[in-house]
C-alpha positions in Angstrom: -140.6 -206.9 56.2 -141.1 -203.6 58.0 -144.0 -201.2 57.6 -141.8 -198.8 55.6 -141.0 -201.5 53.1 -144.6 -202.0 51.9 -145.5 -200.9 48.4 -149.1 -199.7 48.4 -151.5 -199.5 45.5 -155.0 -198.4 46.4 -157.7 -199.8 44.1 -160.4 -197.5 45.4 -160.0 -193.8 45.7 -162.1 -190.9 44.3 -161.4 -187.8 42.2 -163.5 -184.6 42.3 -163.4 -183.3 38.8 -161.8 -179.8 38.5 -163.9 -177.1 37.0 -162.2 -177.4 33.6 -162.4 -181.2 33.3 -164.9 -181.1 30.4 -163.2 -178.3 28.3 -160.0 -179.5 26.6 -161.2 -182.8 25.1 -164.8 -181.9 24.4 -165.8 -182.3 20.7 -166.5 -178.9 19.0 -170.1 -179.8 18.4 -170.8 -180.1 22.2 -168.3 -177.7 23.8 -171.0 -175.3 24.9 -173.2 -178.1 26.2 -170.7 -179.9 28.4 -171.2 -180.0 32.2 -170.2 -176.7 33.9 -169.9 -175.5 37.4 -172.7 -173.1 38.6 -173.4 -171.6 42.0 -176.3 -172.9 44.1 -178.5 -170.7 46.3 -176.5 -171.5 49.4 -173.1 -170.8 47.7 -172.4 -174.4 46.8 -170.7 -175.5 43.6 -173.0 -177.6 41.4 -172.4 -179.4 38.1 -175.1 -178.5 35.5 -175.9 -180.0 32.2 -179.1 -179.4 30.2 -181.6 -178.5 32.9 -180.1 -181.0 35.4 -178.0 -180.0 38.4 -176.2 -182.5 40.5 -176.6 -181.8 44.2 -173.3 -182.7 45.6 -170.1 -182.3 43.6 -167.8 -183.9 46.1 -169.9 -186.5 47.9 -168.3 -186.8 51.4 -164.8 -185.6 50.3 -163.8 -184.7 53.8 -160.0 -185.4 53.8 -158.3 -182.9 56.0 -161.3 -182.0 58.1 -161.9 -182.7 61.8 -163.9 -185.9 62.3 -166.7 -184.1 64.1 -167.1 -182.0 60.8 -167.6 -185.0 58.6 -170.8 -185.2 56.6 -172.0 -184.9 53.1 -170.2 -181.6 52.8 -168.0 -180.2 51.4 -170.1 -178.8 48.6 -167.7 -176.2 47.1 -164.1 -176.2 46.0 -163.3 -173.8 48.8 -164.2 -176.5 51.3 -162.1 -179.2 49.7 -158.6 -180.3 50.3 -156.7 -179.4 47.1 -155.6 -183.0 46.6 -159.2 -184.0 45.8 -159.2 -182.1 42.5 -155.6 -181.0 41.7 -153.4 -183.8 40.4 -150.1 -182.5 41.7 -151.6 -182.0 45.2 -153.1 -185.5 45.0 -149.6 -186.9 44.3 -148.3 -185.0 47.4 -151.1 -186.5 49.5 -150.4 -190.0 48.2 -146.7 -189.5 49.0 -147.6 -188.4 52.5 -149.6 -191.5 52.9 -146.9 -193.8 51.4 -149.1 -194.8 48.5 -147.4 -195.5 45.2 -150.5 -195.7 42.9 -154.2 -195.2 43.0 -157.4 -196.0 41.0 -159.8 -193.1 41.1 -163.6 -193.4 40.7 -165.5 -190.4 39.3 -167.8 -188.0 41.1 -170.0 -185.9 38.8 -170.8 -188.8 36.3 -171.6 -190.9 39.4 -169.3 -193.5 40.9 -170.5 -196.0 38.2 -171.2 -193.4 35.5 -175.0 -193.8 36.1 -175.7 -190.1 36.5 -175.4 -189.5 32.8 -178.5 -191.6 32.2 -180.4 -188.5 33.2 -179.1 -186.5 30.3 -181.9 -186.4 27.7 -179.8 -185.9 24.6 -178.0 -189.3 24.5 -175.6 -188.1 21.8 -174.5 -185.4 24.2 -174.4 -187.9 27.1 -172.1 -190.1 25.0 -169.9 -187.2 24.2 -169.6 -186.4 28.0 -168.6 -190.1 28.6 -165.8 -189.8 26.0 -164.7 -186.4 27.2 -164.5 -187.5 30.8 -162.5 -190.6 29.8 -160.0 -188.5 27.7 -159.6 -186.1 30.6 -159.1 -188.8 33.1 -156.7 -191.0 31.1 -154.7 -188.3 29.3 -154.7 -185.4 31.8 -155.2 -186.8 35.3 -153.4 -190.2 34.9 -151.0 -188.8 32.2 -149.8 -186.0 34.6 -148.0 -188.6 36.8 -147.0 -191.8 34.9 -147.0 -194.8 37.2 -149.0 -193.2 39.9 -152.6 -193.7 38.7 -154.5 -196.7 37.3 -156.7 -195.5 34.4 -160.4 -196.0 34.9 -163.1 -195.4 32.2 -166.8 -194.8 32.3 -169.2 -196.2 29.7 -172.7 -195.3 28.5 -174.7 -197.4 30.9 -177.8 -197.0 28.7 -176.4 -198.6 25.6 -174.4 -201.9 25.6 -173.2 -201.6 22.1 -171.9 -198.1 22.6 -170.4 -199.2 25.9 -168.5 -201.9 24.1 -167.2 -199.5 21.5 -166.0 -197.2 24.3 -164.2 -200.1 26.0 -162.3 -200.8 22.8 -161.4 -197.2 22.3 -160.0 -196.6 25.8 -158.2 -199.9 25.8 -156.1 -198.5 23.0 -155.3 -195.6 25.3 -153.9 -198.0 27.9 -157.0 -198.1 30.1 -157.9 -201.6 31.4 -160.6 -200.9 33.9 -164.1 -199.5 33.7 -166.7 -198.7 36.4 -170.2 -200.2 36.0 -173.3 -200.3 38.3 -173.5 -203.4 40.4 -177.2 -203.5 39.7 -178.1 -201.7 36.5 -181.8 -202.7 36.8 -182.1 -200.1 39.7 -182.1 -197.4 37.0 -184.4 -199.2 34.6 -181.6 -200.8 32.5 -181.4 -204.6 31.8 -180.1 -206.6 34.7 -176.7 -208.3 34.5 -178.6 -211.5 33.8 -179.7 -210.1 30.5 -178.0 -211.0 27.2 -178.3 -207.4 26.2 -175.1 -206.7 28.0 -173.2 -209.4 26.0 -171.5 -206.9 23.7 -170.0 -205.1 26.7 -168.8 -208.3 28.5 -167.2 -209.6 25.3 -165.4 -206.3 24.7 -164.0 -206.3 28.2 -162.9 -210.0 28.0 -161.3 -209.5 24.5 -159.5 -206.3 25.6 -158.3 -207.3 29.0 -160.6 -204.8 30.8 -161.6 -205.3 34.4 -165.2 -204.3 35.3 -165.3 -202.5 38.7 -168.6 -202.8 40.5 -168.4 -200.1 43.2 -171.0 -199.9 46.0 -173.6 -197.5 44.7 -177.2 -198.7 45.5 -178.3 -197.8 49.0 -181.7 -199.6 48.7 -180.3 -202.9 50.1 -178.4 -201.2 52.9 -181.0 -199.3 54.9 -184.0 -200.9 56.6 -185.9 -197.6 56.9 -185.6 -193.9 56.4 -185.3 -193.3 60.2 -182.5 -195.8 60.6 -179.4 -194.2 62.0 -177.0 -193.4 59.2 -174.6 -195.7 61.0 -176.8 -198.6 59.7 -176.3 -197.4 56.1 -172.6 -197.1 56.6 -172.3 -200.5 58.2 -174.4 -202.4 55.6 -173.2 -200.6 52.5 -170.1 -202.6 51.7 -171.9 -205.9 52.3 -174.5 -204.8 49.7 -172.0 -206.3 47.2 -172.8 -209.7 48.6 -175.9 -209.6 46.4 -173.7 -208.5 43.5 -171.3 -211.4 44.1 -174.3 -213.8 44.0 -175.8 -212.2 40.9 -172.5 -212.6 39.1 -171.7 -216.1 40.2 -175.1 -217.5 39.2 -175.3 -215.5 36.0 -174.0 -217.0 32.7 -171.3 -214.3 32.4 -168.5 -216.0 34.3 -169.0 -219.2 32.4 -169.6 -217.6 29.0 -166.5 -215.5 29.0 -163.5 -217.4 30.4 -161.2 -214.3 30.5 -163.6 -211.8 32.0 -162.6 -210.2 35.3 -164.6 -208.2 37.9 -163.7 -206.2 41.0 -166.1 -205.7 43.9 -164.9 -202.2 44.8 -165.2 -200.8 48.4 -167.0 -204.0 49.4 -164.6 -205.3 52.0 -163.4 -208.9 52.1 -164.2 -210.6 55.4 -167.7 -211.7 54.3 -166.5 -213.6 51.2 -165.8 -217.0 52.9 -169.4 -217.1 54.1 -170.7 -216.1 50.7 -168.7 -218.8 48.9 -169.8 -221.5 51.4 -173.4 -220.5 51.0 -173.2 -220.5 47.2 -171.6 -224.0 47.2 -174.3 -225.2 49.7 -177.1 -223.8 47.5 -175.7 -225.4 44.4 -175.2 -228.8 46.0 -178.6 -228.9 47.7 -180.8 -227.3 45.1 -180.1 -229.3 41.9 -183.7 -228.5 40.7 -182.5 -224.9 39.8 -180.6 -226.5 36.8 -177.3 -224.6 37.3 -174.4 -226.1 35.5 -170.9 -225.1 36.6 -169.1 -227.7 34.5 -168.0 -229.7 37.4 -166.7 -226.8 39.4 -168.1 -225.3 42.5 -169.6 -221.8 42.4 -166.9 -220.6 44.8 -164.2 -221.8 42.4 -165.8 -219.9 39.5 -166.2 -216.8 41.6 -162.6 -216.9 42.9 -161.3 -217.3 39.3 -163.0 -214.2 38.0 -163.7 -211.8 40.9 -161.3 -209.6 42.9 -162.1 -208.0 46.2 -160.6 -205.2 48.3 -160.7 -203.8 51.8 -159.7 -200.7 53.8 -159.3 -202.1 57.3 -160.4 -205.7 57.6 -158.3 -207.8 60.1 -160.8 -210.6 59.8 -160.1 -210.8 56.0 -156.4 -211.0 56.6 -156.9 -213.9 59.0 -159.2 -215.6 56.5 -156.9 -214.9 53.5 -156.6 -218.6 52.6 -160.4 -219.1 52.6 -160.9 -215.9 50.5 -158.0 -216.6 48.1 -154.8 -214.6 48.6 -154.6 -214.0 44.9 -157.9 -212.1 44.7 -157.4 -209.7 47.7 -156.4 -206.1 47.2 -156.1 -203.0 49.4 -157.9 -199.6 49.2 -157.6 -196.2 50.9 -160.9 -194.5 49.8 -159.3 -191.1 49.8 -160.9 -188.5 50.3 -164.1 -190.0 51.8 -164.8 -190.4 55.5 -164.1 -194.2 55.5 -160.5 -193.4 54.4 -157.5 -194.1 56.6 -155.5 -191.3 55.0 -152.9 -190.1 56.1 -152.1 -193.0 58.4 -153.0 -195.9 56.1 -149.6 -197.7 56.5 -149.8 -197.7 60.3 -153.4 -199.0 60.3 -152.9 -201.6 57.6 -149.6 -202.9 59.2 -151.4 -203.9 62.4 -153.2 -206.7 60.5 -150.3 -207.5 58.1 -147.2 -207.6 60.3 -147.5 -211.3 61.2 -148.0 -212.6 57.6 -145.3 -213.4 55.1 -143.7 -210.8 52.9 -145.0 -212.6 49.8 -148.5 -212.5 51.1 -148.2 -208.8 52.0 -146.9 -208.0 48.5 -149.8 -209.7 46.9 -152.4 -207.8 48.9 -150.7 -204.5 48.8 -149.7 -204.3 45.1 -149.1 -207.4 43.1 -152.7 -208.5 42.7 -153.7 -204.9 41.7 -151.0 -204.9 39.0 -152.4 -208.1 37.6 -156.1 -207.2 38.0 -155.7 -203.9 36.0 -152.8 -204.7 33.7 -150.8 -202.0 35.4 -147.0 -201.8 35.8 -145.9 -198.7 37.8 -142.3 -200.0 37.7 -142.0 -199.0 34.1 -141.8 -195.5 35.4 -140.6 -195.8 39.0 -137.8 -197.9 40.6 -139.0 -200.2 43.3 -136.6 -198.7 45.8 -138.4 -195.3 45.3 -141.9 -196.9 45.6 -142.0 -197.9 49.2 -143.9 -196.3 52.0 -140.7 -195.0 53.5 -139.3 -193.6 50.2 -142.5 -191.9 49.2 -143.0 -190.3 52.6 -139.5 -188.9 52.5 -140.6 -186.8 49.5 -143.6 -185.4 51.4 -142.1 -183.6 54.3 -143.5 -180.3 52.9 -147.1 -181.6 52.9 -149.3 -180.1 55.6 -151.3 -182.8 57.4 -153.0 -180.8 60.1 -156.7 -180.1 60.1 -157.9 -177.4 57.7 -160.6 -174.9 58.7 -162.6 -175.2 55.5 -166.0 -176.0 56.9 -167.4 -172.4 56.7 -165.8 -171.6 53.3 -168.2 -170.0 50.8 -170.6 -169.2 53.6 -171.8 -172.8 53.9 -171.8 -174.1 57.5 -171.4 -177.8 58.2 -174.5 -179.8 58.9 -176.0 -179.4 62.3 -177.9 -182.4 63.7 -179.6 -182.7 67.1 -179.3 -186.3 68.4 -178.7 -189.3 66.2 -178.2 -188.6 62.5 -180.6 -190.7 60.3 -180.4 -191.8 56.7 -183.4 -189.6 56.0 -181.5 -186.6 57.4 -178.7 -187.2 54.8 -181.2 -187.4 52.0 -182.9 -184.3 53.1 -179.6 -182.5 53.2 -178.8 -183.6 49.7 -182.3 -182.6 48.5 -181.8 -179.1 49.9 -178.6 -178.4 48.0 -179.7 -178.5 44.4 -181.2 -175.2 43.6 -179.2 -173.2 41.0 -178.8 -169.5 41.9 -180.5 -167.0 39.8 -178.3 -164.9 37.4 -180.0 -161.9 39.0 
């Protein structure tokens, strides 16, 4: 196999909702109450619903910018690469990067849908959930069949409603949802609670994969004055706790067909996690865990997928991780992303392994995890890195000077940037401009 022969499916990218995302599919009763874009006092674009404004509509969507300009900007559409919010431009950017298909996590609802818990009118919040799902499945994914894996959000405050939404979107061909890795952080029942059983059952019965994307920074930062590098280093491995929580919960044993994905968590740490889980289970029989004669690692591997951006250690440890659970991600348009040189960077760790193993990691496992078959729409010969890039010769890949658009300068920091600096920056970008 050559690099140009790879077929790439990214199981973790992000979409910035366009300004009209909540218009076409909103129910008549709530059309006037749907989230809308308003201007902040510094010229930034904010999503506003009820009396709530969300402080960053793009969350580090820095694709196309110079690395020294990376930060929590951009905060207006003028600062964004068009592929972040325009589906045809996104397909162009995917072609330029040799990516066949992509699973896109939301921005304004929160990467796990948790932002909508803040909406006071829960009937409105549920309408927003359904409107977002219809836009994402029918408009965003529907605009380019075979190029996007549909992903739904659910009302994270109501397990019964969440189950009903899973059933509804499954009928639309959506077999993945995003869900908080630790719902107790926002005051909801933990994943150990039986209250979530309606949701787990609906997902198991309808072949829907539950994506738990990194979201909770509390376990990733020792202190507010820690360099932000600490946060970025620790954040993926915060899903170690989620992996433990799932494995020792009753969920994986109660629902034999249920599947989870640890999204943007990396893979190299998984052998250590599985060894530790097996050690604990073997040495601490007093905790009364019953895995039915299996090891915790075997149960985890059966039900949970993982993914990585660049993780040469994971590729080396693929047999220990489980080659059938590993997937690849690009993380476009965030600063961790390898766009537009993903094939070159990925190939460095893949070029010495078999073609069969490459194919599993780059697309076959993703197709199985999300019940997704791009080849119903696209011939395999047209799906390779080389074939897709041949269609993208017109795509501009140079740096774009968008940092000062809308009068918003990039962040300026003297010395080391801390986690507290980032939080302060976000807190300062939430005031809605007066109509006067």
